[in-house]
C-alpha positions as CSV (number, residue, x, y, z in Angstrom):
1,M,-11.8,144.7,68.6
2,Y,-8.2,145.8,68.9
3,F,-8.1,145.8,65.1
4,L,-10.1,149.0,65.3
5,L,-7.6,150.5,67.6
6,I,-4.7,149.6,65.2
7,V,-6.6,151.1,62.2
8,T,-7.4,154.3,64.1
9,L,-3.8,154.8,65.2
10,S,-2.6,154.0,61.6
11,T,-4.8,156.7,60.2
12,A,-3.4,159.2,62.7
13,F,0.1,158.3,61.8
14,F,-0.1,158.0,58.0
15,A,-3.3,159.3,56.5
16,R,-2.3,163.0,56.1
17,H,1.1,162.0,54.7
18,L,-0.5,159.7,52.1
19,V,-2.9,162.5,51.1
20,K,0.0,165.0,50.8
21,S,1.8,162.4,48.7
22,E,-1.3,162.1,46.5
23,I,-1.6,158.4,47.2
24,L,-5.0,158.9,48.9
25,P,-7.7,161.4,48.0
26,S,-8.0,164.6,50.1
27,V,-11.0,163.3,52.0
28,A,-8.8,160.7,53.6
29,S,-7.2,163.4,55.8
30,Y,-10.4,163.1,57.9
31,L,-9.9,159.3,58.5
32,P,-8.6,159.8,62.0
33,E,-11.8,161.7,63.0
34,I,-14.0,159.2,61.3
35,C,-12.3,156.2,63.0
36,S,-12.5,158.1,66.3
37,L,-16.3,158.5,65.8
38,I,-16.7,154.8,65.1
39,M,-14.7,154.0,68.2
40,A,-16.9,156.3,70.2
41,A,-20.0,154.5,69.0
42,V,-18.5,151.1,69.8
43,I,-17.6,152.3,73.3
44,T,-21.0,153.8,73.9
45,F,-22.7,150.5,73.0
46,R,-20.3,148.6,75.3
47,A,-20.9,151.1,78.1
48,F,-24.6,150.3,78.2
49,Q,-23.7,146.6,78.6
50,N,-20.9,147.1,81.1
51,P,-21.4,150.5,82.9
52,E,-19.1,149.4,85.8
53,R,-16.1,149.7,83.4
54,I,-16.4,153.4,82.9
55,A,-13.3,155.4,84.0
56,R,-13.0,156.0,87.7
57,A,-14.8,159.0,89.3
58,A,-11.8,161.3,89.6
59,Y,-11.4,161.3,85.8
60,L,-15.1,161.7,85.2
61,G,-15.2,164.6,87.6
62,L,-12.3,166.3,85.9
63,F,-13.9,165.8,82.4
64,A,-17.2,167.2,83.8
65,A,-15.4,170.3,85.2
66,L,-13.7,170.9,81.9
67,A,-17.0,170.5,80.1
68,L,-18.7,173.0,82.4
69,I,-15.9,175.6,81.9
70,S,-16.0,175.1,78.2
71,L,-19.8,175.6,78.0
72,G,-19.5,178.7,80.2
73,G,-16.9,180.1,77.8
74,I,-19.0,179.4,74.8
75,F,-22.1,181.2,76.2
76,V,-20.2,184.1,77.7
77,N,-18.3,184.7,74.4
78,D,-21.3,183.9,72.2
79,V,-19.1,181.5,70.1
80,S,-20.7,180.5,66.8
81,A,-21.8,177.0,66.1
82,G,-19.3,176.4,63.4
83,I,-16.4,177.4,65.7
84,V,-17.8,175.2,68.4
85,F,-17.9,172.3,66.0
86,A,-14.3,172.8,65.0
87,A,-13.3,173.0,68.7
88,L,-15.0,169.8,69.5
89,R,-13.1,168.2,66.7
90,S,-9.8,169.3,68.2
91,Y,-10.5,168.7,71.9
92,L,-12.5,165.5,71.9
93,V,-11.1,163.5,69.0
94,A,-8.6,161.5,71.1
95,L,-11.0,160.8,74.0
96,P,-12.3,157.5,72.6
97,L,-8.7,156.1,72.6
98,F,-8.4,156.9,76.3
99,L,-11.6,155.1,77.1
100,F,-11.2,152.2,74.7
101,P,-9.0,150.0,77.0
102,F,-11.5,150.3,79.8
103,F,-14.1,148.5,77.8
104,Y,-11.9,146.3,75.7
105,P,-9.0,145.2,77.9
106,A,-6.1,143.6,76.1
107,D,-4.3,140.4,76.9
108,E,-0.5,139.9,76.9
109,K,-0.4,138.7,73.3
110,T,-2.5,141.6,72.0
111,L,-0.3,144.2,73.8
112,R,2.9,142.5,72.5
113,R,1.5,142.9,68.9
114,A,0.6,146.5,69.7
115,F,4.1,147.1,71.0
116,W,5.8,145.9,67.9
117,F,3.3,147.7,65.7
118,L,4.2,151.0,67.3
119,I,7.9,150.3,67.0
120,L,7.4,149.5,63.3
121,C,5.6,152.8,62.9
122,A,8.6,154.6,64.4
123,I,11.1,152.8,62.2
124,V,9.1,153.6,59.1
125,Q,9.9,157.3,59.8
126,I,13.6,156.7,59.0
127,P,13.4,156.3,55.2
128,V,10.7,159.0,54.9
129,A,12.6,161.5,57.1
130,Y,15.9,160.8,55.3
131,E,14.3,161.4,51.9
132,Q,12.8,164.6,53.1
133,R,16.1,165.8,54.5
134,M,18.0,165.0,51.3
135,F,15.4,166.7,49.2
136,T,15.7,169.8,51.3
137,S,19.4,169.8,50.9
138,F,19.0,169.2,47.1
139,Q,16.9,172.4,47.0
140,G,19.8,174.3,48.6
141,E,18.1,174.6,52.0
142,T,19.8,173.7,55.3
143,T,16.7,173.7,57.6
144,G,15.3,170.6,59.2
145,D,11.8,172.1,59.4
146,W,10.7,170.1,56.4
147,T,11.9,166.8,57.9
148,I,8.5,165.8,59.2
149,G,8.2,162.0,58.5
150,T,4.6,161.0,58.2
151,I,3.5,163.0,61.2
152,G,3.2,166.3,59.4
153,N,5.5,168.6,61.6
154,S,9.1,168.5,62.5
155,G,8.6,169.1,66.3
156,M,5.6,166.7,66.4
157,L,7.8,164.0,64.7
158,S,10.3,164.3,67.5
159,I,7.6,164.1,70.2
160,F,6.1,161.1,68.5
161,L,9.4,159.2,68.5
162,I,10.1,160.1,72.1
163,L,6.8,158.6,73.1
164,I,7.7,155.4,71.2
165,V,11.1,155.3,72.9
166,C,9.3,155.4,76.2
167,L,7.9,152.0,75.3
168,V,11.4,150.8,74.4
169,T,12.9,152.0,77.7
170,A,10.0,150.5,79.6
171,A,10.5,147.1,78.0
172,Y,14.1,147.2,79.0
173,A,13.3,148.2,82.6
174,K,10.7,145.4,82.7
175,R,13.4,143.0,81.3
176,I,11.5,142.1,78.2
177,F,14.7,142.4,76.3
178,G,18.4,143.1,77.2
179,F,20.8,146.0,76.9
180,F,21.9,145.4,73.3
181,S,18.3,145.4,72.0
182,F,17.5,148.4,74.1
183,F,20.4,150.3,72.5
184,I,19.7,149.3,68.9
185,L,16.0,150.0,69.2
186,T,16.7,153.4,70.8
187,V,19.0,154.5,68.0
188,L,16.6,153.2,65.3
189,V,13.6,154.9,66.8
190,M,15.3,158.2,67.5
191,F,17.4,158.4,64.3
192,P,15.0,160.8,62.5
193,T,15.4,163.3,65.4
194,M,19.1,163.7,64.3
195,L,17.8,165.0,60.9
196,N,15.1,167.4,61.8
197,E,17.1,169.7,64.2
198,T,14.6,169.6,67.1
199,K,16.5,171.0,70.0
200,A,13.9,170.0,72.6
201,T,14.9,166.4,72.0
202,V,18.0,167.1,74.1
203,L,15.7,167.7,77.1
204,L,12.7,165.6,76.5
205,A,14.2,162.2,75.6
206,P,16.7,162.0,78.5
207,T,14.0,163.1,80.9
208,A,11.5,160.5,79.8
209,M,14.0,157.6,79.7
210,L,15.6,158.4,83.1
211,V,12.2,158.7,84.7
212,I,11.2,155.3,83.4
213,L,14.4,153.7,84.5
214,A,14.3,155.4,87.9
215,V,10.8,154.3,88.8
216,G,10.4,151.1,86.8
217,S,13.5,149.1,87.5
218,D,13.7,146.6,90.3
219,K,15.1,148.1,93.5
220,G,18.2,145.8,93.4
221,A,18.9,146.6,89.8
222,R,17.9,150.3,89.8
223,V,21.4,151.8,89.9
224,K,22.6,149.4,87.3
225,S,19.6,150.2,85.0
226,I,20.1,153.9,85.4
227,A,23.8,153.6,84.7
228,L,23.3,151.5,81.6
229,G,20.5,153.9,80.5
230,T,22.9,156.8,80.9
231,V,25.5,154.9,78.7
232,V,22.8,154.6,76.0
233,L,22.0,158.3,76.3
234,L,25.7,159.2,76.0
235,L,26.3,157.0,73.0
236,F,23.1,158.2,71.3
237,G,23.9,161.8,72.3
238,T,27.3,161.5,70.7
239,I,25.8,160.3,67.4
240,F,23.0,162.8,67.7
241,V,25.4,165.8,68.0
242,Q,27.6,164.7,65.2
243,V,24.7,164.2,62.7
244,Y,23.0,167.4,64.0
245,D,26.1,169.5,63.5
246,Y,26.7,168.0,60.0
247,F,23.5,169.8,58.9
248,M,23.5,172.7,61.4
249,V,27.1,174.2,61.1
250,P,26.8,175.0,57.4
251,R,23.6,176.9,58.2
252,W,24.4,178.8,61.4
253,G,28.2,178.5,61.7
254,Y,28.1,176.8,65.1
255,G,27.1,173.4,66.5
256,L,24.5,172.2,68.9
257,V,26.8,172.4,72.0
258,D,27.8,175.9,71.0
259,F,24.1,176.9,70.8
260,F,23.7,176.0,74.5
261,L,26.9,177.7,75.5
262,M,26.6,180.9,73.6
263,E,25.5,183.9,75.8
264,G,21.9,184.9,75.2
265,R,21.3,182.3,72.5
266,V,19.0,180.0,74.5
267,E,17.3,183.0,76.2
268,G,16.5,184.4,72.7
269,Y,15.2,181.0,71.6
270,L,12.8,180.8,74.5
271,S,11.7,184.5,74.7
272,K,11.4,186.9,71.9
273,G,9.6,189.7,73.8
274,A,6.3,189.0,72.1
275,T,3.0,190.5,73.3
276,V,-0.6,190.3,72.1
277,G,-0.7,190.8,68.4
278,S,2.9,189.7,67.7
279,S,3.3,187.4,64.8
280,K,6.1,185.3,66.4
281,A,6.8,184.3,70.0
282,G,9.3,182.3,71.9
283,H,8.2,179.2,73.8
284,L,8.1,181.1,77.2
285,D,6.3,184.0,75.6
286,G,3.6,181.5,74.6
287,L,3.0,180.6,78.3
288,L,3.6,183.9,80.2
289,Q,1.9,186.4,77.9
290,P,-1.5,184.5,77.8
291,I,-1.4,184.2,81.6
292,I,-0.7,188.0,82.0
293,H,-3.4,188.8,79.5
294,V,-6.2,186.8,80.9
295,H,-5.5,188.0,84.5
296,Q,-6.5,191.5,83.4
297,E,-10.2,190.5,83.2
298,I,-11.9,188.0,85.6
299,V,-14.2,186.7,82.8
300,R,-11.2,186.0,80.6
301,W,-9.4,184.4,83.5
302,A,-12.3,182.1,84.3
303,F,-13.5,181.2,80.7
304,G,-11.0,182.6,78.2
305,Y,-12.3,183.7,74.8
306,G,-14.3,180.5,74.2
307,A,-13.4,177.1,72.8
308,G,-12.2,177.4,69.2
309,N,-12.1,181.2,69.2
310,I,-8.3,181.4,69.0
311,S,-7.8,178.5,66.6
312,D,-7.5,178.2,62.9
313,S,-9.4,175.4,61.1
314,A,-8.8,173.3,58.1
315,L,-12.5,173.2,57.5
316,G,-12.6,176.8,56.2
317,S,-12.7,180.4,57.2
318,Q,-16.2,180.1,58.7
319,F,-14.8,177.7,61.3
320,R,-11.8,179.9,62.2
321,G,-11.8,181.5,65.6
322,R,-12.9,185.1,65.9
323,Y,-9.6,186.1,67.6
324,F,-7.3,183.9,65.6
325,A,-5.4,186.7,63.9
326,Q,-4.9,188.6,67.2
327,F,-3.5,185.7,69.2
328,D,-2.1,183.3,66.7
329,G,1.5,184.3,67.5
330,L,1.1,183.4,71.1
331,S,-0.5,180.0,70.5
332,V,3.0,178.4,70.4
333,G,2.2,175.6,72.8
334,T,-0.8,173.8,74.2
335,A,-0.6,175.9,77.4
336,G,-1.1,179.3,75.6
337,L,-4.1,177.9,73.6
338,L,-5.8,176.4,76.6
339,I,-5.4,179.6,78.7
340,L,-6.7,181.9,76.0
341,E,-9.6,179.7,74.8
342,L,-10.7,178.0,78.0
343,G,-9.2,180.1,80.8
344,F,-6.7,179.6,83.5
345,P,-8.7,177.1,85.7
346,A,-9.0,174.8,82.6
347,F,-5.3,175.0,82.1
348,I,-4.7,173.9,85.7
349,L,-7.2,171.0,85.2
350,A,-5.3,169.9,82.1
351,L,-2.0,169.8,84.1
352,L,-3.8,167.9,86.8
353,F,-5.0,165.4,84.2
354,V,-1.4,164.7,83.2
355,V,-0.3,164.4,86.8
356,M,-3.1,161.9,87.5
357,I,-2.0,159.9,84.5
358,A,1.6,159.8,85.7
359,N,0.5,158.7,89.2
360,D,-1.9,156.0,88.1
361,S,0.6,154.8,85.4
362,F,3.3,154.4,88.0
363,R,1.1,152.5,90.4
364,A,-0.1,150.3,87.5
365,S,3.4,149.5,86.5
366,E,4.3,148.4,90.0
367,S,1.3,146.0,90.1
368,N,1.7,144.5,86.6
369,E,4.5,142.6,84.8
370,G,4.9,141.7,81.2
371,M,3.5,143.9,78.4
372,T,0.8,145.2,80.7
373,G,3.5,146.6,83.0
374,V,5.5,147.9,80.0
375,F,2.6,150.0,78.7
376,A,1.9,151.3,82.1
377,L,5.5,152.3,82.7
378,A,5.8,153.8,79.3
379,A,2.7,156.0,80.1
380,T,4.6,157.3,83.1
381,G,7.4,158.5,81.0
382,A,5.0,159.8,78.3
383,A,3.2,161.9,81.0
384,S,6.5,163.5,82.0
385,V,7.1,164.4,78.3
386,M,3.6,165.9,77.9
387,F,3.9,167.9,81.1
388,L,7.2,169.4,80.0
389,M,6.4,170.1,76.4
390,I,3.0,171.8,77.0
391,V,4.8,175.1,76.4
392,Y,6.8,173.7,73.4
393,K,4.1,172.6,70.9
394,N,0.4,172.7,70.5
395,V,-0.2,168.9,70.4
396,L,-3.9,169.5,69.7
397,L,-2.8,170.1,66.1
398,S,-1.4,166.5,65.8
399,P,-3.8,163.5,65.8
400,A,-0.7,161.3,66.0
401,I,0.5,162.7,69.3
402,C,-3.0,163.0,70.8
403,F,-4.1,159.5,69.8
404,L,-0.8,157.8,70.9
405,F,-0.7,159.5,74.3
406,A,-4.4,158.9,74.9
407,F,-4.0,155.2,74.2
408,L,-1.0,154.8,76.4
409,A,-2.7,156.7,79.2
410,G,-6.0,154.8,78.9
411,Q,-4.2,151.5,78.8
412,A,-2.2,152.3,82.0
413,V,-5.2,153.8,83.9
414,S,-7.5,150.9,83.1
415,C,-4.9,148.5,84.4
416,K,-4.6,150.5,87.6
417,R,-8.3,150.5,88.0
418,V,-8.5,146.7,87.6
419,V,-5.9,146.2,90.3
420,S,-7.5,148.6,92.7
421,T,-11.1,147.7,92.3
422,G,-10.8,144.0,91.5
423,L,-12.8,144.2,88.3
424,P,-11.9,141.3,86.1
425,A,-10.0,142.1,83.0
426,K,-7.6,140.6,80.6
427,G,-4.1,142.0,80.9
428,A,-4.2,142.4,84.7
429,L,-1.6,140.5,86.7
430,M,-4.3,138.5,88.5
431,E,-8.0,138.5,88.1
432,V,-9.9,139.0,91.3
433,T,-13.3,137.3,91.5
434,P,-15.6,138.1,94.4
435,N,-16.1,135.3,96.9
436,R,-13.4,133.2,95.2
437,Q,-11.4,131.0,97.6
438,L,-7.7,131.9,97.4
439,S,-5.2,129.1,96.9
440,S,-2.3,128.5,99.3
441,R,0.1,129.9,96.8
442,E,-1.8,133.2,96.5
443,L,-1.9,133.4,100.3
444,G,1.9,132.9,100.4
445,I,1.7,129.6,102.3
446,T,4.3,127.1,101.5
447,R,5.8,124.1,103.2
448,G,8.7,126.2,104.2
449,N,6.7,128.8,106.1
450,L,3.7,126.8,107.2
451,G,5.5,125.6,110.4
452,N,6.4,129.2,111.3
453,S,2.8,130.4,111.4
454,R,1.3,131.2,114.7
455,P,-2.3,130.5,115.7
456,V,-4.4,133.7,116.2
């Protein structure tokens, strides 16, 4: 059944690019949603057979709270059926990938194949991104905004690659491979970020990698792992700055380091003084201005303007949000969109969801080794990335990011649930069967310590 997962992820990573390249017909751009629906049907059927595998109560409660808030916003704002349909398409399309590992747990061999499949999907971005950058230069342009790989957006490409490098770093922390492989794979996976001029990479990639190395390495080797990880970051950073400046200096007259050192340059990048109705906003504007705006009315604070009422839609103007033109400039990141559409409580619940993912992923990584532990540890780093970049990009616009993070999170949380509840599942470190007699090895009894035991 993991074949369905691979196909679904593939459509999210490549379908829109193949449509844009006129290799596939335009209808193929909806393949991610179609595969997600098929996966939802498969999961629903499996849920009736194995209801005990449904995600734990904390997540169900959080999803229920978000659903109630969304319904309240729809009724309060009288959102049309077409806009609601478009909103469901955006908000729920990745949910089946989060639930899939609960009902179809993977064994070590399957996860190893998934690992290398995702690495390959990242490496494929190199020739595509290079061709795009060279074509841009041939046109006389110096921007990296059109270096989008197969993901469809320059910033989303960088986030996608950072999520993949979380897997690489986690594999190194879990000693799946050594330092040399770690360095080579990191450079290969992250190479396209040198071409697309995404400044957030400087913050997000080191954060994710250091978090993984700090929490995922063995206690005795933690300092060494962090030190070697820092060496990789410094080496990659040196290459990154040189390639970045090669393209950036002719355009702006200064390099990446100068950008961060110039007075007022970073501040101007983050905040442009935008307000409601502005056509362009900085990343901090996209967070602060929606918060200020919804706090002026209790109904807007509680329910926002309604699901889908701020968003554009590829389905046509009849599916476009009623307030899209008014607030489009402030919908820079996921945070602004959630606050304006669903209200401030829903935004807090979304942050709580990411924190829960980080916590459960960390605990699952402690309890599992091999590829099961690798995916759990990678989800810990991925959660830190998603928490930080919630003001940077609206990830709901990218099936590639949503699908990948949902799968990583679901895989990690399902492993944590197996360990904590004792539900049997492939991929767990040890299956726990009720009323099973434990062996002496599992009880920790050996010839060396048997004589030291005391009668009770």
